[in-house]
C-alpha positions, 0 to 999 in steps of 0.5 A, a space after each residue: 190633555 185633549 178635550 176630545 177623545 173620539 171615543 164617544 163618536 159611536 153614541 156610547 160613553 164610559 162609566 166609572 168602572 170602564 163599562 161602555 154604555 149607550 149615551 141614552 142609558 138611564 144612568 147617563 140621563 140621571 147624572 147628566 141632569 144632575 150636571 145640568 142642575 149644577 150648571 144652572 146653579 152656577 148662573 144663580 151663584 153669579 147672579 147672587 154675587 151681584 147682590 152679595 151685600 145683602 146677608 140673606 143673598 150672601 148666605 144663599 150664594 155660599 150654600 149654593 156653592 156647597 150644593 154644587 159640590 154635593 151635586 158633583 158627588 151625587 153625579 159620581 154616585 149615579 155614574 157608579 150605580 150598577 157597576 162593580 166600582 164602589 163609590 168612596 163613602 165620602 161621595 155617597 149622599 147621606 140622610 143628614 144632607 137632606 135634613 140640612 136642606 130642610 133646616 135651610 128651607 125653614 130659615 128661608 121661609 121665616 121672613 116670607 109672607 104666607 103663601 096663599 096662591 100658586 106662584 109663577 116663575 119670575 120676579 128678580 133675575 136671581 129668583 127667576 134663575 132659581 125657579 129654572 134650577 127647581 124645574 131642572 132639579 125636578 126633571 133630574 129627580 124623575 130620571 133618578 126615580 126611573 133609574 131606581 126602577 131598573 137598578 139599585 139607587 141610594 134612596 138618600 139621593 132621591 130624598 136629597 133631590 126632592 128637598 133641593 127642589 123645595 129649597 130652590 122654591 123657597 130661595 126663589 121667593 126669598 130672592 124676590 122678597 129681598 129685592 122688594 119684589 112680590 111673588 108673581 101670583 098665578 091667576 086663573 086665565 079668563 076663557 
């Protein structure tokens, strides 16, 4: 199998139903950003593997791998939006997935001190990477919102991305906490 086909050299690509669209199409932007989150999560999984002896980090690593599989499915779902090709029901984002993320957020926050200020991305390497994942997730969410303004999108996909960014924030705090690092507080700049 060749990794290159030369079919995209004209600035267009193929959707799941075979329709050729510009690589600047909203669907391509949306599932491209979901793919980008997935790549950043891969780095987080690698960083978590170095701290797998900590049961909380091992849980995060396992759950990140599950989320990667779900994001791959979400990307396929977005690639089919507006096309005549139906997406297998197993790939569709479902409400219970966001509910599960909410439970994981609650679990992650239990051992943490209360949040009394805005925090800056930073601290332990895993926490920093989870902050990167969070910001890319927010960007993907905005792209899916833009896509939904133009054509039908499964509303559960939007809810999932919104909850995921919250979870990534909670996990970044937990990663710092388990590494013995405090959150990096935002301090108003002196003028």
